[in-house]
C-alpha positions as CSV (number, residue, x, y, z in Angstrom):
1,M,-19.6,-36.9,-20.7
2,T,-16.6,-36.7,-18.5
3,T,-14.7,-33.5,-19.2
4,P,-10.9,-33.2,-19.1
5,I,-11.0,-30.7,-16.2
6,R,-13.4,-33.2,-14.3
7,M,-10.6,-36.1,-15.1
8,A,-8.0,-34.2,-13.8
9,V,-9.6,-33.0,-10.7
10,A,-10.9,-36.5,-9.7
11,V,-7.5,-37.9,-9.5
12,A,-6.0,-34.9,-8.0
13,S,-8.5,-34.8,-5.3
14,S,-8.1,-38.2,-3.9
15,A,-4.6,-38.1,-4.1
16,L,-3.9,-34.7,-2.4
17,A,-6.2,-34.3,0.2
18,V,-4.3,-33.7,3.3
19,T,-4.3,-32.2,6.7
20,A,-1.3,-30.3,8.4
21,A,-1.0,-30.2,11.9
22,V,-0.2,-26.5,13.5
23,A,1.2,-26.6,16.8
24,D,1.0,-23.7,19.2
25,P,-0.5,-20.7,16.8
26,A,1.2,-17.2,18.0
27,L,0.0,-13.8,18.0
28,L,2.6,-11.7,16.5
29,K,2.2,-8.0,17.1
30,G,4.0,-4.6,15.9
31,K,7.3,-5.3,14.2
32,D,7.0,-9.0,14.8
33,A,4.1,-9.2,12.8
34,F,6.0,-8.0,9.6
35,G,7.8,-11.1,9.0
36,S,8.3,-13.1,5.6
37,W,7.0,-16.0,4.0
38,Q,9.2,-18.3,6.1
39,G,7.2,-17.4,9.2
40,D,3.8,-17.9,7.8
41,T,1.9,-21.1,9.4
42,P,-1.8,-21.7,9.2
43,G,-2.9,-20.5,12.7
44,T,-0.3,-17.6,13.6
45,T,-2.3,-14.7,14.0
46,R,-1.0,-11.1,13.4
47,L,-1.9,-7.5,14.6
48,I,-0.5,-4.4,13.1
49,R,-1.5,-1.0,14.3
50,P,-0.3,2.5,12.6
51,A,1.8,3.3,15.7
52,D,4.0,0.1,14.7
53,L,5.0,1.3,11.0
54,P,8.5,2.2,10.7
55,K,9.7,5.8,9.0
56,P,9.7,5.7,5.3
57,G,13.0,4.6,3.8
58,A,13.9,2.9,7.2
59,T,14.7,0.0,4.5
60,A,15.6,0.2,0.9
61,S,12.9,-0.3,-1.5
62,V,14.0,-3.2,-3.8
63,A,12.5,-5.4,-6.9
64,N,12.2,-9.1,-5.7
65,V,10.2,-10.4,-8.4
66,S,9.1,-13.9,-7.8
67,R,9.8,-16.7,-10.5
68,V,6.6,-18.9,-10.7
69,V,7.4,-22.5,-11.8
70,Q,5.4,-25.5,-12.3
71,R,3.8,-27.1,-8.8
72,P,6.0,-29.9,-7.7
73,V,4.2,-33.3,-7.7
74,S,3.9,-33.6,-3.9
75,A,3.3,-29.7,-3.5
76,V,-0.2,-29.1,-1.7
77,P,-1.0,-25.9,0.1
78,K,-1.0,-26.0,3.9
79,V,-3.9,-25.6,6.1
80,A,-4.5,-26.2,9.7
81,D,-5.3,-29.2,12.1
82,G,-8.6,-30.2,11.3
83,F,-8.8,-29.0,8.0
84,K,-8.3,-30.5,4.7
85,V,-7.0,-29.2,1.5
86,A,-7.5,-30.7,-2.1
87,L,-7.3,-29.8,-5.6
88,F,-10.7,-28.7,-7.1
89,A,-9.9,-27.6,-10.7
90,E,-6.7,-27.3,-12.6
91,G,-5.8,-26.7,-16.4
92,L,-7.6,-23.1,-16.2
93,R,-6.0,-20.2,-17.7
94,E,-5.3,-17.4,-15.3
95,P,-8.2,-18.1,-13.0
96,R,-8.7,-15.1,-11.1
97,V,-12.4,-14.0,-9.3
98,L,-14.6,-16.7,-8.3
99,R,-18.3,-16.1,-7.5
100,T,-20.8,-19.1,-6.3
101,A,-23.7,-18.5,-8.0
102,P,-27.1,-19.0,-5.9
103,N,-27.8,-22.4,-7.4
104,G,-24.1,-23.7,-6.3
105,D,-22.3,-23.1,-9.8
106,I,-18.8,-21.6,-9.4
107,F,-18.0,-18.6,-11.9
108,V,-14.4,-18.1,-12.4
109,A,-12.8,-14.9,-14.4
110,E,-10.1,-16.1,-16.8
111,T,-8.9,-12.8,-16.9
112,R,-5.9,-13.8,-19.5
113,A,-8.3,-15.6,-22.0
114,G,-10.8,-13.0,-22.1
115,R,-13.8,-15.4,-20.7
116,V,-15.7,-16.4,-17.8
117,R,-16.2,-20.0,-17.1
118,V,-18.8,-21.9,-15.2
119,L,-17.8,-25.1,-13.2
120,R,-20.4,-27.2,-11.8
121,P,-19.6,-28.9,-8.8
122,S,-20.0,-32.7,-7.9
123,E,-23.1,-34.0,-5.7
124,D,-20.5,-34.0,-2.6
125,G,-18.9,-30.6,-3.9
126,S,-15.3,-32.3,-4.0
127,Q,-14.7,-32.4,-7.8
128,V,-16.1,-30.4,-10.9
129,A,-18.9,-32.4,-12.7
130,S,-19.1,-30.4,-15.4
131,S,-17.2,-27.2,-17.2
132,E,-18.8,-24.7,-19.6
133,I,-17.4,-21.2,-21.1
134,F,-20.2,-18.7,-20.1
135,A,-19.1,-15.8,-22.2
136,D,-15.8,-14.8,-23.8
137,R,-14.3,-12.1,-25.8
138,L,-14.6,-9.9,-22.7
139,G,-11.5,-7.9,-23.1
140,H,-10.1,-8.5,-19.4
141,P,-12.9,-9.7,-17.0
142,F,-12.4,-9.7,-13.4
143,G,-15.1,-8.7,-11.2
144,I,-18.3,-10.9,-11.6
145,A,-22.0,-10.2,-9.7
146,F,-25.5,-11.5,-9.7
147,Y,-28.5,-9.1,-10.0
148,P,-30.8,-9.1,-7.9
149,S,-29.3,-11.3,-5.2
150,V,-32.4,-13.4,-5.0
151,D,-33.3,-15.2,-8.3
152,P,-30.9,-13.6,-10.3
153,Q,-31.8,-12.3,-13.7
154,W,-28.3,-10.9,-14.8
155,V,-24.9,-11.7,-14.6
156,Y,-22.7,-8.7,-14.4
157,V,-18.9,-8.6,-15.6
158,A,-16.7,-5.9,-14.7
159,S,-13.3,-5.5,-17.3
160,T,-11.0,-3.1,-17.2
161,E,-12.8,-0.5,-19.5
162,R,-16.5,-1.3,-18.9
163,V,-19.2,-3.1,-16.9
164,M,-21.1,-5.7,-19.4
165,R,-24.3,-7.8,-18.1
166,F,-25.9,-11.2,-19.7
167,P,-29.4,-12.5,-18.8
168,Y,-29.3,-15.1,-16.6
169,R,-31.5,-17.9,-15.1
170,A,-30.4,-20.2,-12.6
171,G,-28.3,-23.0,-13.7
172,D,-27.6,-21.3,-17.1
173,M,-23.8,-22.5,-17.9
174,K,-23.8,-20.2,-21.2
175,A,-25.1,-16.9,-21.6
176,S,-28.5,-17.0,-23.2
177,G,-28.7,-13.7,-24.8
178,P,-25.9,-11.1,-26.0
179,L,-24.0,-8.9,-23.6
180,Q,-25.1,-5.3,-22.9
181,V,-22.8,-2.7,-22.1
182,V,-24.1,-1.0,-18.9
183,V,-21.1,1.2,-17.9
184,P,-19.1,1.8,-21.6
185,D,-16.1,4.2,-19.9
186,L,-14.5,2.9,-16.9
187,P,-11.1,4.9,-16.3
188,A,-8.4,2.6,-18.2
189,G,-5.5,3.3,-20.3
190,Y,-2.8,2.5,-18.2
191,G,-2.2,1.5,-14.5
192,H,-3.9,-0.9,-12.2
193,S,-6.5,-3.2,-14.1
194,T,-8.8,-5.0,-12.5
195,R,-12.2,-3.9,-11.5
196,D,-14.4,-5.8,-9.0
197,I,-18.2,-5.5,-8.7
198,V,-20.7,-5.6,-5.9
199,F,-24.5,-4.6,-5.5
200,T,-25.3,-3.0,-2.1
201,K,-27.5,-5.3,0.1
202,D,-31.2,-3.2,-0.7
203,G,-30.2,-3.8,-4.5
204,K,-30.5,-0.2,-5.2
205,R,-26.6,0.5,-6.3
206,M,-23.8,-1.0,-8.0
207,L,-20.2,-0.4,-6.5
208,V,-17.2,-0.6,-9.1
209,S,-13.7,-0.7,-7.5
210,V,-11.1,1.3,-10.1
211,G,-7.3,1.1,-9.2
212,S,-5.5,4.2,-9.6
213,A,-3.3,5.0,-12.6
214,G,0.1,5.5,-10.9
215,N,2.1,4.0,-7.9
216,V,1.8,7.4,-5.7
217,G,-0.1,10.1,-8.3
218,E,3.0,11.0,-10.1
219,T,0.9,12.4,-12.8
220,L,-1.5,14.4,-10.8
221,G,0.2,18.0,-12.0
222,E,-2.1,21.1,-11.1
223,P,-5.8,20.8,-11.1
224,S,-7.7,22.9,-13.6
225,G,-8.8,25.9,-12.0
226,G,-6.9,25.7,-9.0
227,L,-7.0,23.5,-5.9
228,A,-9.0,25.4,-3.7
229,A,-12.1,25.3,-6.6
230,W,-11.2,21.7,-7.2
231,I,-11.9,20.8,-3.5
232,A,-15.2,22.7,-3.1
233,A,-16.4,21.1,-6.3
234,H,-15.8,17.4,-5.7
235,P,-15.9,14.7,-2.6
236,L,-13.4,14.5,0.3
237,G,-9.9,13.3,-1.4
238,A,-11.0,13.1,-5.1
239,A,-8.1,13.1,-7.2
240,W,-8.1,14.9,-10.6
241,G,-5.8,14.6,-14.2
242,G,-5.4,10.9,-15.0
243,E,-6.5,10.0,-11.6
244,I,-10.3,11.0,-12.0
245,D,-12.6,8.6,-10.9
246,R,-9.7,6.4,-10.0
247,A,-8.2,5.1,-6.6
248,G,-11.5,4.1,-4.8
249,L,-15.0,3.1,-5.6
250,L,-17.7,4.3,-8.0
251,A,-21.4,4.1,-7.5
252,F,-24.0,3.4,-10.3
253,D,-27.5,2.7,-10.4
254,P,-27.9,-1.3,-11.7
255,D,-28.6,0.1,-15.0
256,G,-25.4,2.2,-15.1
257,T,-26.7,5.7,-14.3
258,N,-26.0,8.1,-11.8
259,R,-22.3,7.6,-11.5
260,S,-20.8,9.3,-8.4
261,L,-17.5,9.0,-6.5
262,Y,-18.4,6.6,-3.4
263,A,-15.3,6.9,-1.6
264,A,-11.7,7.8,-2.5
265,G,-8.1,7.4,-1.5
266,I,-8.1,3.5,-2.0
267,R,-5.2,3.0,-4.2
268,N,-6.3,-0.5,-5.6
269,C,-9.2,-2.0,-4.1
270,A,-8.8,-5.8,-5.8
271,G,-11.3,-7.3,-3.8
272,L,-14.4,-6.0,-3.2
273,A,-17.4,-7.5,-0.7
274,I,-20.4,-7.0,1.0
275,Q,-20.7,-7.8,4.7
276,P,-23.8,-10.1,5.2
277,A,-24.6,-9.1,8.7
278,T,-24.3,-5.4,7.9
279,G,-24.4,-4.4,4.1
280,M,-21.4,-2.5,4.5
281,P,-19.2,-2.5,1.6
282,W,-15.4,-3.9,2.3
283,C,-12.1,-3.6,0.3
284,S,-9.1,-5.9,0.0
285,T,-6.4,-3.2,-1.2
286,N,-2.9,-2.8,-2.6
287,E,-1.3,-0.1,-1.1
288,R,1.9,1.7,-2.9
289,D,5.7,1.0,-3.1
290,G,8.7,2.9,-2.7
291,L,9.1,3.4,0.5
292,G,11.0,0.5,2.1
293,D,9.8,-3.1,3.1
294,D,7.0,-2.9,5.4
295,L,5.5,0.5,4.1
296,V,3.0,0.9,2.9
297,P,0.7,-2.0,4.9
298,D,-1.6,-3.3,2.5
299,F,-5.3,-3.8,4.2
300,V,-8.6,-5.0,4.4
301,T,-11.4,-2.6,5.4
302,R,-15.0,-1.6,5.8
303,V,-15.4,1.3,3.3
304,K,-17.8,4.3,4.4
305,E,-19.4,6.3,1.9
306,G,-18.0,9.8,1.4
307,A,-14.9,8.8,3.5
308,F,-11.2,9.3,2.2
309,Y,-8.4,6.6,3.1
310,G,-5.4,8.5,2.3
311,W,-3.7,8.0,-1.2
312,P,-1.8,9.3,-2.5
313,W,-0.9,12.4,0.2
314,Y,-1.0,10.3,3.4
315,Y,-1.1,6.7,4.6
316,M,-2.8,5.0,7.4
317,G,-4.3,8.4,8.7
318,D,-2.1,11.5,8.8
319,N,1.1,10.0,8.1
320,P,2.3,12.5,5.0
321,D,3.7,10.4,2.1
322,P,7.1,12.3,1.7
323,R,6.7,12.4,-2.1
324,H,3.6,14.7,-1.4
325,A,4.8,16.3,1.7
326,G,2.7,19.5,2.5
327,E,0.6,19.2,-0.7
328,R,-2.8,18.7,1.0
329,P,-2.7,20.1,4.6
330,D,-6.6,20.4,4.2
331,L,-7.0,17.0,4.4
332,K,-5.0,16.4,7.7
333,G,-7.5,14.7,10.5
334,K,-10.1,13.9,7.7
335,I,-8.4,10.7,6.8
336,S,-10.2,7.0,7.4
337,V,-7.7,4.9,9.0
338,P,-8.2,1.4,7.8
339,D,-9.4,-1.5,9.8
340,V,-7.0,-4.1,9.3
341,L,-3.4,-3.7,8.3
342,L,-1.4,-6.5,6.6
343,Q,2.3,-6.9,5.9
344,A,3.4,-4.4,3.1
345,H,3.3,-5.5,-0.5
346,S,1.5,-8.9,0.2
347,A,-0.8,-7.9,-2.9
348,S,-4.2,-8.5,-1.4
349,L,-6.7,-9.6,-3.7
350,G,-10.0,-11.2,-3.6
351,L,-12.2,-11.1,-0.5
352,T,-15.2,-13.2,0.9
353,F,-17.2,-13.6,4.1
354,Y,-17.6,-16.9,5.5
355,D,-21.7,-17.4,5.8
356,A,-21.8,-21.2,6.0
357,D,-21.6,-24.1,8.6
358,L,-19.1,-26.2,7.6
359,F,-16.2,-24.6,9.6
360,P,-16.5,-24.0,13.1
361,P,-18.8,-21.6,14.5
362,E,-16.2,-19.2,15.4
363,Y,-15.4,-19.0,12.0
364,R,-18.9,-17.7,10.8
365,G,-18.8,-13.7,10.2
366,D,-15.1,-13.6,9.4
367,A,-13.6,-12.9,6.2
368,F,-11.1,-14.7,3.9
369,A,-8.7,-12.3,1.5
370,A,-6.0,-14.3,-1.3
371,E,-2.6,-12.5,-0.8
372,H,-1.1,-12.4,-4.2
373,G,2.6,-12.1,-3.0
374,S,5.2,-9.3,-2.9
375,W,7.4,-8.3,-5.9
376,N,9.2,-5.5,-4.3
377,R,10.4,-6.6,-0.7
378,S,13.7,-7.9,0.2
379,K,11.9,-11.0,2.2
380,R,9.0,-12.3,0.2
381,T,5.6,-12.2,1.8
382,G,1.9,-12.8,1.0
383,Y,1.3,-15.9,-1.4
384,K,-1.3,-17.1,0.9
385,V,-4.9,-16.9,2.3
386,I,-5.8,-15.2,5.5
387,R,-8.5,-15.4,7.6
388,V,-9.9,-11.5,8.9
389,R,-11.3,-11.9,12.4
390,L,-14.2,-10.2,13.5
391,K,-16.0,-10.0,16.7
392,D,-19.9,-8.9,16.9
393,G,-19.5,-8.2,13.3
394,V,-16.6,-5.5,14.0
395,P,-13.0,-6.2,12.9
396,T,-10.6,-6.6,15.9
397,G,-7.6,-5.7,13.8
398,E,-6.0,-9.2,14.0
399,Y,-5.3,-11.4,10.7
400,Q,-4.6,-15.3,10.8
401,D,-2.6,-17.2,8.3
402,F,-5.3,-19.8,6.8
403,V,-3.6,-21.3,3.8
404,T,0.0,-21.2,3.3
405,G,2.7,-23.3,1.0
406,F,2.7,-21.7,-2.2
407,V,6.4,-20.4,-1.8
408,V,9.1,-22.8,-3.3
409,N,12.3,-21.1,-1.8
410,D,13.5,-17.6,-1.6
411,R,13.1,-16.8,-5.7
412,E,10.7,-19.3,-6.7
413,V,6.7,-19.9,-6.0
414,W,4.2,-22.3,-7.5
415,G,1.1,-20.2,-6.7
416,R,-0.5,-17.1,-6.5
417,P,-3.9,-16.7,-4.9
418,V,-6.2,-14.6,-6.3
419,G,-9.9,-15.3,-5.6
420,V,-12.0,-16.7,-2.9
421,T,-15.4,-17.9,-2.3
422,V,-17.8,-20.2,-0.1
423,A,-19.3,-23.0,-2.0
424,R,-22.5,-23.8,-1.7
425,D,-21.5,-27.1,0.8
426,G,-19.7,-24.5,3.1
427,S,-16.2,-25.5,1.9
428,L,-13.9,-22.6,0.7
429,L,-12.5,-22.6,-2.7
430,I,-9.0,-20.5,-3.7
431,S,-7.8,-19.8,-7.1
432,E,-4.2,-19.4,-8.1
433,D,-3.1,-17.9,-11.3
434,G,0.5,-19.1,-11.6
435,N,-0.6,-22.5,-12.3
436,G,-4.1,-22.3,-13.0
437,T,-5.7,-24.4,-10.4
438,I,-8.3,-23.9,-7.8
439,W,-8.3,-25.4,-4.2
440,R,-11.1,-26.7,-1.8
441,V,-10.7,-26.2,1.8
442,S,-13.0,-28.7,3.8
443,R,-13.2,-30.2,7.2
């Protein structure tokens, strides 16, 4: 029986499949790479280094919240010459994280609705053949992971306050058994609410990202027992008070035991992925606000166990945040610099690696990240999907606009990209939670 979602997709996919020619892609460096949505074009490449950053307060910090409007009938995302984009699904309620199951089903976290949905693609991958709610009443689900990676027996779901799992067999479109709470007490209550989840390549550890409670550690206060005692007893850069076990990655055994702080100082790792070639975890990260239009850059980076990435005392290496000047001289020289700096306030979210063959060979091994879009920058930025360039498995620092066109004008947008996943046929699927749609990029 044809579902309402499939009917909408069947019409839209054929009507909106397009290609957009892009001439003379540019490489923008330094200050020229900051820009705004008006300069976004598929194929444009940016390179931002820590030395390119302005001083704190070089521009005012402003509130510039976008107004999400209904997608204009003629509005379609823009892609580079040689690619096609088409509507894959619509009518979803705040679709956020996307994950592709080993059998090709697409799992979608409909966060606001408190549920996870499964979309089964048609034989050619271009449409939704069937749609079912896998599980609901989940709080605010975000991260989704399959365990083990080969012939998974469980679907794990991370919500703001806990990690759950459901029994699973390949092809299940509804949970076959009740949820089991694996981690009942993720830090929550206020602040960033997204929790992403992955398993290490060997399957021995579960990593969960937890964003900070505040913008820049406003409620830290003094650690119990004094700073020296805290430093001696905790991992590098670990925060205290309301920020305990936040602004970083937590590690667990797959059953939720043996909790530890894997890495610290990552303000909000809203997209978490494992690089297939190396097994390294990567974060797509929202950085802090209040220092001006072009500070602090969001970033995509490899995450090393035991490393500290600066928040809230420093940013992009040994640059002190003026709101915490002089507080942690012990950390200077011990801060890991992120691999790829992005336009500040882009709100970098979902992250995935391209490991298929549909796209040109040079895309294989690169990453894609979804930029949800700025709210605190005088000239809007983000609202696109970017390609993170790698060479021999190592990030070059460059990233490229891959899908744009979600902005209507200086005040209005119709799409806010969140999730990215590679479908079994090699196409790239992109969710946006402004109008509740999923888009398919193919060749």
